N, C-alpha and C positions, 0 to 999 in steps of 0.2 A: 352369393349361395352356404346354405346350413349347413353347421357341422356336425349335424347327423343324417344333412340326405347329403350324402359323401359317397354315390357305386363307382363302382370298379369291373373291369369284359372281365371276363373270366374266360378259359377257353378248356377244353377237354382233349383230352389221346386221340378223340375221333374229329379233333378242330371245330367240333361245333362250338360257339357261344354263348355264354347267356351274359344278363348282369348279378354280383351281388355288392350286399352292402359294403363299402371299403367300417375297417376295423374286427367287421368278423373273422376268423379263417374261415378258407375254403376248404372246400370240402376237398377231399383228402387225391381226388380223381381228376379235378382241374388246378389251375392253377392263373395266376394272377397275368394278366398284360396290364405296362408303361399304361395305361387309358385309365385314367376315372375323372369324373365327373358328373352332372345331377341326372335322375334317369333316361330322363330322357336321350340327356347330350350325347350316355355311355351305348339307346338304343341307333340311333345316330347310324356314328362310330359300326360298329356290329351289321347297320345294313346293308356298309360301305364297301368292308373287307371280310363278309358273308359271302366268298361267290355261289359256290357250293352247298348246300344244307343238307346236304347227306353227313352223312357219319363220311373217313374216308375208310372208311374200311371195305362198306356198299358199294361206296361210288369205284370204289380200284375193282367190284364185282363186275360190279356193272358196266364202267367204262371198260374190260375186258371181252366181254356177255357182245355189248356192239359192235366189236371187234373183229369177234367171229365169224364165219360165217356159218350160214343156218343151213340147214339139210337140203337137197334141192331133188 
């Protein structure tokens, strides 16, 4: 793999994933994960670990609403 083609998987506080070229500063609200590889390898890794694409705050709201009985 070309050293210029190494990517890393990054994650934000809401649990969303993305890929970022290794060696570039990660944006302030994102955190580097230990997974690195080609862009395709990183995207494949994200597919396996990112089970719920909703931001975590939105998922909590939606899941809570799903458990609350509606009007009858």
